[in-house]
N, C-alpha and C positions, 0 to 999 in steps of 0.2 A: 611331820614331827615323828621322831622316832624316840621312844621311851623304853628304858631298860631298868628292870628291878633286880638289884644284886643283893642276894641273901648271904649273910655272913655269920658264922658261929666263931667266936673267939676263945682261945684258951683261957682257962681260969687264971685270974691274976694279971692277964695281959689287956684287960679292958681299956683301962686309961691310956696306956701307951698306943693302943690301936685306935682310939677315939681321937687322941692328938694328932697322930699322922693322917687320919681321915678327914679331920676338920682342915688341916692345912691343905690338903689336896682338894677339898670341896671348894674352898675360898678361891684358890687358883683356877679351879676348873670353871667357876661361876664368871671369870673374866675371858675365857676363851670365846671367840666370835661364834664357833658353832654350837655352843652350849646355851640352850634356853634357861636351864635351871639344873641344879645338882644339889640334891637335899640328902642329908644324913639323919636316919631315924633309929632310935634305940628302943629295944622292946621294954615296955613298961614293968614287966614281970620278970624278965630275964635279962640283966644288963650285960650279958655275953652275946646276946644276938641283935644284929644290925641289919638294917636294909637301906641301900643306897637307891635314890630314885634319880636317874639320869635322864634328862630330856634334851635331845639334839635337834637341831633345826634342819639338818638334811642327812641324807644317807651316808656321807663320807665322814661326818663329824665324829662318830665313835672311834673310827680308825685314826684319825688325826689326834683325838684326844689321848690315845694310847701311845703316841709318839712324843708327848710333852715330857719335859724334864720333871715337872712335879708329879705326874702319873708314875713314872719310872722310879723316882724316889720313894712314892707311896708304896708301890709294889714291893720294893726291897726291904721296906720296914714292916709293912702290915702282913705280908704272906706268912712269914714265920710265926706270926702271932695267932694265925688261923687255926681253928681245931680241925678243919677239913677243907675240902673244895668248896669255893663259893659257888652258888647257883645263880643263873641269869634267867630273867624271862623277859620276852620282847613284846613289846605293844605298839600300837599306833596311836598317837596322841589325839584323842577326840576333842578334848578341851584341856589345855595346859597353859594357864596364863604365865606369861613370861615376867621375869623381874630384871631389872637393870642394876645388877650389884656391881658394876664395873666402877 
């Protein structure tokens, strides 16, 4: 299992638009066969900071995810709302319970 933590700072005033686009992407992502789970977290103390927790079932799933229509739509909407470059951290899933959201 491949796990990616994506940290994103959003421009002031763009938080709700970013969240709406990100939730739409997350819901669609959770229906992808290669995605074990896709979670959206929002900082409790700073509502402009988000973390995406993406767990993929195999090595190729992240690349397949980035080819989907919902990801490309999210990228087009969300990137202009970001205050800077998003950062990514890569992990091996030691224990990641899967949810069936399909």
